C-alpha positions in Angstrom: 9.9 -20.0 1.8 6.7 -21.4 3.3 4.0 -23.1 1.3 1.7 -20.1 1.7 4.4 -17.7 0.4 5.1 -19.9 -2.6 1.5 -20.2 -3.4 1.0 -16.4 -3.2 4.1 -15.7 -5.4 3.0 -18.3 -7.9 -0.6 -17.1 -7.9 -2.0 -20.5 -7.1 -4.0 -22.1 -4.2 -1.9 -23.3 -1.3 -3.7 -26.7 -1.7 -1.9 -27.1 -5.1 1.5 -26.6 -3.4 0.6 -29.1 -0.7 -0.4 -31.6 -3.4 2.7 -31.0 -5.4 4.9 -31.7 -2.3 3.0 -34.8 -1.3 2.4 -36.4 -4.6 4.8 -34.8 -7.1 4.1 -32.3 -9.9 4.0 -35.1 -12.4 0.5 -36.0 -11.2 -0.8 -32.6 -12.1 -0.8 -33.4 -15.8 -3.9 -31.2 -16.3 -2.2 -28.1 -14.9 1.2 -27.5 -16.6 0.6 -23.7 -16.1 0.6 -24.3 -12.3 3.9 -26.2 -12.5 5.4 -23.4 -14.5 4.1 -20.8 -12.1 5.8 -22.6 -9.2 9.0 -23.0 -11.1 9.0 -19.3 -12.0 8.3 -18.2 -8.4 11.2 -20.4 -7.2 13.5 -19.0 -9.8 12.6 -15.5 -8.8 13.6 -16.4 -5.3 17.0 -17.6 -6.3 16.5 -21.3 -7.1 18.3 -22.5 -10.2 17.1 -25.6 -11.9 19.8 -27.9 -13.3 19.6 -30.6 -16.0 23.2 -31.9 -16.4 23.8 -35.4 -17.8 20.2 -36.3 -17.6 20.3 -35.7 -13.8 17.8 -33.0 -12.6 18.7 -30.9 -9.6 18.5 -27.5 -8.0 20.8 -25.1 -6.3 20.7 -21.5 -5.0 21.9 -19.0 -7.6 25.2 -17.4 -6.8 24.7 -13.8 -5.7 21.3 -14.3 -4.1 17.9 -13.7 -5.4 16.3 -11.1 -7.7 13.6 -9.9 -5.4 
């Protein structure tokens, strides 16, 4: 998925995606709804967020994506 596709799916500006990739989402403390929108868009595309043993990670969901 390209930055433009992710931005469109999340309903945010592509510059926000670029900033998140360069600086990290933690720096967007005034925009938690944008972080959640990106997370939701990625989940809809088959990305699964993991939080096992205090170690965050991601993987592709088995069986593909929903959309």
